[in-house]
N, C-alpha and C positions, 0 to 999 in steps of 0.2 A: 327675104324676111318681109312678112307682113307688116311687122310693127318694130321701129326701130327708136334710139333714145340717143341724144346728142345733148350738148353743151353751148349756149351762147350763141350769138350771132353768126360766128364762122360756121358751126354745124349747120344752123338754119341755112345758111348760103349754100353748103354743099349737099345737103341731103333734102331740102324742100324740092327741088327739081323733080327728084325720083317720088315724090309722094303726091297722093291724092287729098290730103289733109294734113296740117299741121297744129298741132296743140302746143300753145305756149304756157309755161307754168313760170310764174314770178310770185311767190307767195308773199313776201314782204317787200313790195307791197303791191305792184303794178297790177297783176291778174286779179288779187284779191279787190283792189279799188274798182277795177273794171267791173267786177262783178256786183258790187254794192251799187254803183252808179247805174248799172243797166237794170237791175231790180228795180229802180226808182223811176224808171222810164227814159233815161237818159241815153242818148247815142254820144259814145266815148270816140273821140278821134286821137289815135295814139301819134305822139310825135316823138321822134327819136332825140332833137336837141332841146337842152334846157335853157336857152338864150333867148336874145331879143327877137330872133326868128319867130319864135313859138307866139309871140303876141301879134304879129302879123298874120301868122297861119289862123290863129283863132279868129282874128278880125275877119278874115276872107270867108270864113265859114259861119259868120254871126254866132260865135261859141264863146263860151265862158272859159277863160285859160286857167287851169290848176296851177297853183304857185307852190313853192317848197313850204314844208311844214311849218317852219319858222317866220316865214312871211305872210302868213293866213292871218286875217283879222276878222272882226266882228262883221265889217261890211263886206269882206271877201272871204268867205270861209272856205272855199273850194281848194283843196291841196291833194297831194298823193296819198295822204292819210286817209284809210278807209272809214276810220271812225269819225273823222271829220266830215267826210263825205255823206256818211250816215245821218248825221246831224244837221248837214246844210242843207237849205231848200233845193230841190231837184231842178236842176238846169236842163233844158231841152237838149242842148248840145254842150260838149265839155271836151276841151283839147288837155290830154294827160300827157305831159312830157315826161320820158323815161328813157334813159341812155341804154338800159338793158332790156326790158320786156317790149318796148315800142321799135327798139331796132330789129329786134327778132321778127315782130310782126312784119316789119318792113321787107325784111329780107325772105319772106315765106312765099313768095311766089304767088301763082294764080288761084291756087286751090283755096278751100275753105280754112281759115284760120281761126282756131278757138281760144279763148281765154279760160285756163282752167285754175283752180286752188284747191285747198282743202275744202273749203266751203262748198262746192259743187261737183266734185269729183266723182260721185256718183251718178250724176245727172249728165255729166259730159262723157261718162263712159256709155251710158245707155243711149245718147243720143248718136254717138259713133257706130256702135254695134247695131243699131236699127238701120242706119245706112250702110251698112257692110264695110266700114272703113277697119283697116286693120288686116284685110285679106292680100292674097298676092295679088289680085286684081285692083284693089283699091288700098294701096299701101299708106300706111300713116307713119309720121315722125312725131314724138313727143321731145320738145326741146325744154330743158331747164334753163332758165336765166342765168343764174350765177350773179355775183357781183364783179366788183373791180378792185384790183390791189392800186396803190399810189401811181404805178407807172402804167395804168390802163391796162393791164393784162387781165385774163380771166381769173377770178377766184371763185372756184366752185363752193357752193353754198349747201349746207345740209338742208335747209327749209326747203329749197327747190328740189332737191334729191327726194325728200320725202313726199312733197307735192307731186312729182312726176310717178314717183312709185306708187303714190296713192290711186292715182288716175289708172296707171296701168294695172294695178292689182282689181281695181273695179272692172276694167274691160276683159281681164282674164276669167271674171267672174260672171260677167253679163250674159244674158240669154241669148241663143242665137247660135250661128254655126262657129262655135268656140275653137273647134279643131282647126278650123281655117285661119285663126289668128295666132300666126306663128310668131312669138316675141324673140327678137334678137337676144344675145346672151346679156347684152348691157341693159336692154329694157326688163329682161327677166330678174337681173340682179337689183334694179331698182325696185321691182314689184316686190320682190322677197325682202329688202329692207324692210319697205312698210309693214309687211305681214308679220315681221319678226322682231319689229320695235317693240320694245317693253312698254314706252309710254312717249309715243310721238308728240303728244301735245306739250309734254314737260319739255321734250327736247326742244321745240320752237321756241319756248321761253328761254331758255339756257344756251340756244347755239349764240355764234358770233353776232349774227345780225339781230335776234331777238335782245341779245343783252345791249347792243348799241342802241336800239329805240328805247329801251329802259333808261340808259343813260342820257339820252337826248330828250326824256320827259314824255316819251309816246308809248307806255306800256298797253295803252288801249288798242294800239295798233294790231300787237301781237295778239291780244285777246279774241280781235275780230276775225285775224287770220286763222286761229285755232278753232273757230266755229266749223268742226268737221260735219260735213253732210246737212247743212243747214239750209242750203239753197238748190231751188230746182231749176235755176236760171243758167241758160246755156248762151254766154256771148259769142256771136260770130261776126267776124269782119266783113261788113259789107258797106260797098259805096264809101270805103275809107274811114268807116267808124263800126266799132264794137256795137252790135245791138242784139235784142233777143233773138234767137234761134226761131225761124220759121216752124209752126207744127208739122 
């Protein structure tokens, strides 16, 4: 298959070695935050652990460390919140700890790794199609991040299924050798879900992760994540950091 789809770090570890490119989707909020920061000219270093080692990692890269939403202050406004990042002064370099999206990026191997969300789903699909990703000769894997249950196991998350489906649907419709882009049944199902969704934006606000952000006082993060096709930025992992894709 030219285009496959999977869930979480384990799927990235298994599927990435067979792929020429990996797309990571973590709508609430890692890849949305990456997109917002990269739009502002920031190089975003993903880091899989949200612990004391993150500070040392940021110091080695002369980067600002994004903190948890509740830890942000007026003096240090950089956090995993895409709304907060949009309002904060742009930092040249930012370390963004995320046990889900960052871990997938770390497991994705040597090929290009792209951060996709609802905001840039068409731009990402166009970038992939222009470079021939998704063909048998340049296979593509799209990884939905998901969340975690209390025991650490993967919790498939609707927002990431919709985000992955949005990218895959746009890729199916992208100009180019569409016939050569054969989607796996799993990828087809994700694309079809997006296309058949009555109101995916409303679903984003009402899904488990969206409701959690409302309960924690961050509804604006859901609103930013729901800005479908508002960004032309394609963040690609290069030299350890997500940066704007080269023309």
